[in-house]
N, C-alpha and C positions, 0 to 999 in steps of 0.2 A: 547557383544556389549555395547558401552557407551550409557548412557541414552540420549535421544533426547527430548528436551523440547521446545515447542512453547510458546513464551511469548506473548500470545494474547488470547482473548475470542471471536475473530471475527469468525463467522461461515464460512465466505468466505475464510479466511486464512487457517482454518482447512481443508476445502474441497480441497484447492490447494495443501497443503502439503501431504494430503492423496493420491494424484495422484502418488506420488513417491513410494508408497508401503512400506514406513518406519513406524515402530512402534514409536509413540511419545505420550507424554502427553502435555496438554495445561494448562497454568496458566496465569491469567491476572495480569500484574504488575500495581501497584498503584503509579503513578508518576504525578508530575505537568507538564502538556503538554503546558503550556503557552509559547508564543513566547517572547523571550528576546528582549530588546531594541537594535536596530541595527542589528538584526539577519535576514539573508536572508531566504527565504523558504527552500532553499537547505541546509543551515546550520542547520535549525530547525529540519528537518527530520533526518539528519545525527546524530545530538546530541540525539534526542529522541529514536532512535533505540538502541543506545548504553546504554542510561539510563535505558530503559526497560530491556535489557539483564542483566545489573548489578543488577537491583532490584530483578529479579528472582533468580540471583546467590546467593543472601543472604540466601535463604532457599532451593535451589535445586542445584544439581551438575550434570555435564555432558556437552553436547553441547546445548547451548541455542540459539534459533533462534528468533530474534526480528525484527520488521519492523514498519515503520510509513509512512504515505502518506499525501501529500497535493496537491491541484490543484491551478493553478493560470492562469490568462489571460495574464500574463507577462511571463518572462523567468525563474523567480525564483532565479535569481542570485543577485538581488538588495534588499537592506534593506527595500525599500518602495514598493516592489511588494506586492499587496494585495492577500490574500489567500481565495480560495473558500472552505468553511468548509462543514461538513455534515449539510444539511438544517434543519433537525429535524421536519419540518412541511411543509404543502402544500404551504403556502404563500412564504416562503423562497425558496422553490424549484422552484416555478414559476419565481422568480427574478433571480435565478442562471441560469436557462435555457434560459431566455430572454437575459441575459448577454452573454451567450455562443453562442447563435444563430448567425451563420455566422462568428464566430471567431474560433481561435485555442486555445484550453486549454492545458496547459502543466501540466502533472502529474509527481510529484517527489516522488518516492517510495524508501525508504531507506531499507537496509538489513544489519543486524549485526549478526555475528555468534561468540559466546563467548565460548571458551573452559575453563571451570572452573578449570581443572587440571593444566593448565599452564598459565592461564589468557591471552591466545592469543585471540585477538579481530580482526576479519575481518569485514570491513564495506565498503559498496558501496551504491551510490545513482543512481538509474536507472531513466532515463528520457523517458517519452512516451507522444507523442502529439496526440491530437484528433482534427480533423477539423470538426466542426459542420455544418450541413446544415442550410439554412435560415428557421427557424421554425416560424409558425404563432401561435397565442394564442390557437386556437382549437387543433392543434397538441400537443402542450405542455400540455394542460389540459387532453387530451385523454391519453397521455403517463403516466402522473402522476397518473391518476385514475386506469390505468391498472396495474402499477407496484409499486406504492407507495415507491419510492427509498429514503425515508427520512433519512435513516441511512447510506447513501452512499455519499462519497465525490463527488461533482460535480452534484449530483441529478440524477444519472442514474446508471443502471446496464449493463455494456457492454456485459456480458455473456448471456444476454437474449434480451428483446425487445429494450433495450437501443441502440443496434447496428443500429437501424433504424434512429437514430438521427444524424448519422455521414455521412460525405462526404468521409473522409479519415482517416486512422490511421497510425502513423509514430513512429516506435520504434523497439527495438530488441526482446522484450518479452511481448506478450499481457497479460501474467499472472501478470506482474507488475501493469498493469492497474487495475486488480481486487484486488491487495493488497499484492502479494508476488512474487518477481522475481525468478522464479524457475530455470531458466538457470544459473543465477549467484549463486544461492544457491547450485546447484549441483557442481559447481566448488569449492565453499568454503568447502563443505563436502569432496570433493576429497582431498583438501589440508590437511584435518584432517584424512585422511586415510579411508574414507567411500565412496565406489563406488556404485552407483545406479545400475550399469549393472552387478553386480556379486552377488552371494548368500552368501557372507561373511560379510554382513553389519548388 
């Protein structure tokens, strides 16, 4: 079987990919993730997933899986749409959840699969929307102290207590919200001759 490489050090993406029962290695790409002038959030994640895959391809060969994610209170298709980043600390997380309260947050999660044998690159951006409840300051403080999601885009973990912040979720694949669109990935792998539902992968 061809080598499968996850271009990420994210424990969340590793856990998601492991759900498919595939053997893979993970390596973290070192690239500049800065947003370029005039770049929409959607264009940003599309580009970064490809750049991550290409960076890992410099030293590894096989099928390289790369992904990137941003969140925005807008639609992500305009150059002036602001991005919600990983908060990194309590104060920033409070601000993000206050902004998200009562609003819809759009998550854009890119996925790239690069075959280094023929340089074939498949790329897709999945959109997933989360409609937040109206949250008061006590609820926000309680949630942040319980889960400390300071390394998570949007300041929450949807796979655990973060689900309590939502009124509604809209999208094709909830895995994309966590960081890796598995349904789309399965299709991309099938395009490369790897079937998840057989024992020949």
